[in-house]
N, C-alpha and C positions, 0 to 999 in steps of 0.2 A: 046280202051283206058281203062287202068286199073283204078279202083276206089281206092281212098285212104281211109284208115280206118278213121272213125270218131274219133275226139279227145275225151278223157275221160270227163265226166261231171265235173263241178266245185266241189271242196271239199264240203262235207255236214257235218253238226254236226251229232253225232251218232244216235240220234232219227230219224231225217229226212232221214238219210242214210238207216236205216232199213226199214222205211216206203216206200221209193222209191224202194229198193230192192224187197220188197214183191209185190208192185204194178206191177213191170215189170215181176217178176217170175210168177204171177197169170195170165198173159196174155194168155197162158204161153210162156215165152221167156227166157229159161234158159241161152242161149248164151248172151242175152242182159244184164245179171247181172254180167258177168265175171269181169268187171272193179270195182265191189263193193266188191269183195272177194279176200282174200289173196291166193297166189298159195299154201300155206300150210293149206288151209281151212280144218277144222275138223268138220264133221257133225255127231251128234248122233240123229238118227231119232227115231220115235216111236218104242218101243220094244228094244231100245238100239242098233239099227242097225247102224253100222258105214258106213259113206258115205264120198266121197271126193269132189263132185261137185254138184252144184245146179241141174243139169240135172238128177242126181241120184235120187233126191227126186221126181222130176216130173215123172220119169220112174216108181218108186215104186207106186206113187199115181195113175198112169194109170192102174195098176193092181187091186187096191183096190176100185176105184170109176169109174163110167162112166165119171164124171167130179166133180171137187171140187174147191171151192173158200173160201177165208177167209173174214169174216166181222170183221174188226179190231175195237174193242171197245176202246182200248187205247194203247198207247206206253209209257212205263215208262223207264226213264233213271235213273239209280241208282246214288245217290249222291256220290261225292268223286271220280268220274272218272277222268282220266288223258288222255292226248293224247296217252300215251302208252297202256292204257287199260281202257275201259268204258264198263259196262254191260248195256244192253238194253233188256227190256222185251216187247213182243207184245202179247196182250191178246185179245181174242174175241171168235167168234164161226165160225165153218165151216158150209157151206151149199153146196148142190150139189145133186148128184144122185148116188145111188149104181149101181153096174154093171148091175142089172136087170132093171134099169131105175126108180126105186122107189126114189122119191125125199126125201131129209132130210134137216133139218136146226136146229140150236141151239146146235150143237155138239161143246162143249167147247174145246179151245186150249190155250196153253201157249208155246211161243217160247222164248228162251233165247239166246241172241247174245253177243259175245265179239267183240268189235270194237277196233282195234289197229292202230293208225296212219292213220285213214281214210278208213280202210279196215275191213271187217268182217273176223275174224280168227276162230271163233267157233260158232256153231249153235246147240242148243238142242231143240228138238221138242217133245211135249206131246199133246195128245188129247184123247177124249173119244171114238174114233171109235171102238177100240177093244171091249169095253163094249157094244156098240150099236150092233156090229156084234154078240156078245153072245146072246143078247136079240132076234135078228132076227132069230138065230138058235134055239131058245127055251131053251137055256142053262142058262139063267138068266132072272130076271125081274128088271124093273126100280123101 
């Protein structure tokens, strides 16, 4: 007996949509967030790395960290948004472990999302991991 795909979730306002997207993505379940993103999704990840799918970000993170999660401090929806385009910021810190198993926490991040007609169309990701890696390599100090 073939299973039928589950229906998409009910439409969410832009802020809750981004929060739910991140909750599922951090499971990690990159396939589970496909119904939150536009087929034309454009991701600019740390270091201005272009990506096309949520799974691309998970694959990149699997090389940089043993594991990583976001502690979301706040979600900000920019005033003046329309159904055609609303900008949402997610701000907080990363916690997890480096590839050698050394734990970390308090690594700042800012994500910027563009939500259009109930789908994420753009995602920009910034965090302090590169700076922290320079410190770990002895090339910088905090």
